[in-house]
N, C-alpha and C positions, 0 to 999 in steps of 0.2 A: 617415301612411305614405307617401303619393304624393310629397310635397315631399322626403322623405328619399331616395326612390328616385332622383328627379331629381338630387339633390345627389351621390349615389353614381356615377350615370352620368356626371355632369360631371367628378368626380374621376378616374374611370377613363379618360375621354377625354383629360384633361390629362396623366395618366400616360403614356398611349400616345404622345401628341404629343412629350413630353419625351424618352421613350426613342428615339423616331424621330430627334429632333434630335441626341441623343448619339450614336446609331449613325452617322448621317451625318458628324458631326465626327470619329469615331473612324476611319471609312473614309477621310475626307479626309486625316487624319494618316498613315495607312498609305501612301496614294498618294504623299504628299509625301515620305515616308521613302524610298520606292522610287526616287524621281527625284533623290535627293540625290547630290551629287558623292561623298560618303563611300562610298555604296553602289556607285557605279560603280568607285571605286578598289578596293574589296575584291573585287568580281567580276573585275575585270581582273588584280588581283594586282600593280598598279603604281601608284605615286605620281608623277604627272608634274609637275615643279616648274619654273616659268619664272623666268629671271633673266638679267641682262646681265652676263657675265663682264667684269671690268675695274674694278669699283667695290671697290677695296681698303679695308678688310680684310673685306669682306662676301662677295664672289665674284670669283674670278680663276682663272687657269690657272697651274700650277707648271711647272717645267722638263720634267716628264714628260708635259706636256699634259693633266694631271688637274685637274678643277675642285676648288678648295679655298676655304675662308674660313669666316667666322662663320655665314652663312646656309646654306652647304652642310652644315656639320656639324649645324646645327639640323634641316635637311631629312632627314639620315641618321638622326637620333634619331626624327623624325616617322615615317619609313618603317618603322623597326624597331618602334615602338609599334604600328603598324598590321598588322605582320607581312607587309609587302609590299616589292617591289623599288623602289628609287629610280631615276627616269628624269629626269635633268637636261635641260632644253630651253633652250639659250642663245638669247636673243631680243634684238634691237635695242630700245633703251629707248623710242623714239618709237612703236613698235608692240606694246608689252608688254601694255597693257590690252586692245586689239583682239584680240590672240592669245588672251587669257583668255577673252573674250566668245565667241569662235569655237571653243572647246573644243581649243585647241592644247595646253593643259596644264590641270591641276586647280587650281593655286594660284600666286600670285606671291609669291616670297621673295627680294626683291632690294633690300632697303634702302629700301622705298617710304615716303616721308613721307605721313602721313594729312592730306589737304586736303579742304575742303568740295567742291571741284570733282571730285576723284577719287571722292569718297564718293557722288556722284550716279550713278556707273557701277558701282562694285564696293562690297562690304562689307568692313569691316576688323574683326577681333577686337581685343582689347586690345593696346596697343603692347608690343613685346617689348624695345625700347630707346628712350631719348630722346637726341637729339643736337642740334646747333644749327650755324648757319653761322659759320665763322671766316675769317680772312684771312691770306694769305701775301703778303708785300710784297717788292718788289725792294729790295736793300740800300741803294740811294740814298735811300730814304725812312726810314731808321733814326731820324732826329732830328726828323722832320717829321710823320709820320703815327702817331698814338697810338691811334686809334679809327676805326671804319668811317665815323663822322660826318665825320671830316676829309677823306674821299674825295669828299664830296658837292660836286664841282666839275668842270666840263667839262675841265679840264686833266688830269684823272686818267683813265687808260684802265683799266677794270675788266673782268675776264674771268670766265667760268664756263661750265659745260656746258649745251648747248641742252636745253631741256624739263625742267629740274630746279628744285628750290626754291632752289638757289644762284642760278640766273638770276632767280627771282622776287625773292629778297632784294636782289640787286644793283639791280634795276629799281625796286623799292618803297622800300627803306631809303636808297638813295643815288641818287635819280633824276636828279640834276644830272650825275653822272659820264658819261664816255662809255664805253658798254657794248659788249663784243665777245663773241659766243658761239662755241662750238667743239663739234665733235662728240664730243670725248673729254676726259676730266679731264686726261690727260697733255698734250694740245695746249694747253689753257687755262693750265696750270701753266707750261709751257716758254715760252709767250709772255711771261710775267712774268720768268722766270729769265734769258731772253735779252735783256731790257731793252726789248722792244717793247711792254710794257704795264707798268702800275704795281702792280696788285693782282689777286690770284685769290681769289674767293669760293667756298667749298664746305664740305661737312660736316666737322666736326671729326675723326672717326676717319680719314677719308681724308687729310686735311691732315697729320695726325700721321706717317702712313706716308710721304707725299711728302717731308716734312722729313727723316725718318730715312733715306730712300733717296738723296735728291739735294739737298734744300734746305739743310740744315744746313752741309754741306760747302761749298755756294756762297755762304754768307753771308746766305741769305734770312732775312727777318724774320717770325716767326710770332706773329700777334695771336691767342693760343689761347683767349681767353674767348668763348664763343658769344654772338651778339647776337640770336639767333632761338631759339624753342622748337619743336622738331620731333620729334614722336613717330613712330617707324617701326613699321609693322605689316605683316602678310601681307595679301594681297588675295584675295578669292574672289568668285564670282558671287553676285548678289543672290538672294533667295528661297530660301535654303538654311540653315534654322535648325539642322538636325542637324549639318551640317559646322562651322557656327560654334560650336556648343555644344562639339563635340569639341575643336576648336582652343583654346577657352578653358580647358577642363580639362587639355589637354595642356601648355599654357604654364605653368598654375599648378603642375602636377606638376613639370616640369623646373626650375622656378624654386626649388622647395623640396626637391629631392633631390640637388642637387649638380651635375647635368648642366649646367645654364645657367651656373653659376659657373665651371665648368671650361672651357667653351667661350669665355666671355667673357674669362677670364684669358689664354687662349692667343691669341686674335685681336685683342682690344681693348686689353688692358693691356700684352701682350707684343709683342715685335718680332722674336723669334728666327726666326719663319717667313719673314721677308723674304729671307733668304739662299737659300731654296728657290724664290723667284719671280724673282729677278734672273738 
């Protein structure tokens, strides 16, 4: 009988220890949920979205001064699903991640490419769209440049926007070219259109818009086949599994109920909206 009593005591002790650990883990999960950005959004009644207006067709300003675009419409759907008000926060690109980390807004929805370097600072849910870098050429290169590889020579001046994956692609894929960076997409594009540079490297959706607006009528050459693979995703603070989980489920839902397709067709496939921007 004595050994059996000892065994029972050990078993009871083990059960108490296990229950204690489970309770601690449960309490920790509750505390983590309370600290989630998602909880803050719901309590505040506002979803603060950071982006840099000017990256067509993802976020820009129309003739009425309103923020519009692919990301803006997705943000509206997100706020609607949460039952809160959308608060857009227009932010300079070079400070957009620091602004997220210092609680200036809850999420970045600004056509951000997922990179390993950025992923060290922020978390990304699954990509909502995949794009790639393409090239717009000055008309004088119509018969001489057929691929980005042809630009890998110091005699070619290549432009892109500062701090973007377009800049990375220009430096890494055509390192021998003479590279010039600019603060905005429009400045980098105009440098090529005005004959001061040879090629402009940037994301395909934005290049399509620039060609429709100005490039085609000016005889610019569009090498429209992407030469990089670039998944775009929203960015949130690290250590927030609840918000990350909600975003994954939201993205899956809109991609399967017609909302994503409607927004994609309007801003990515279509160009009717351009007349409201110019």
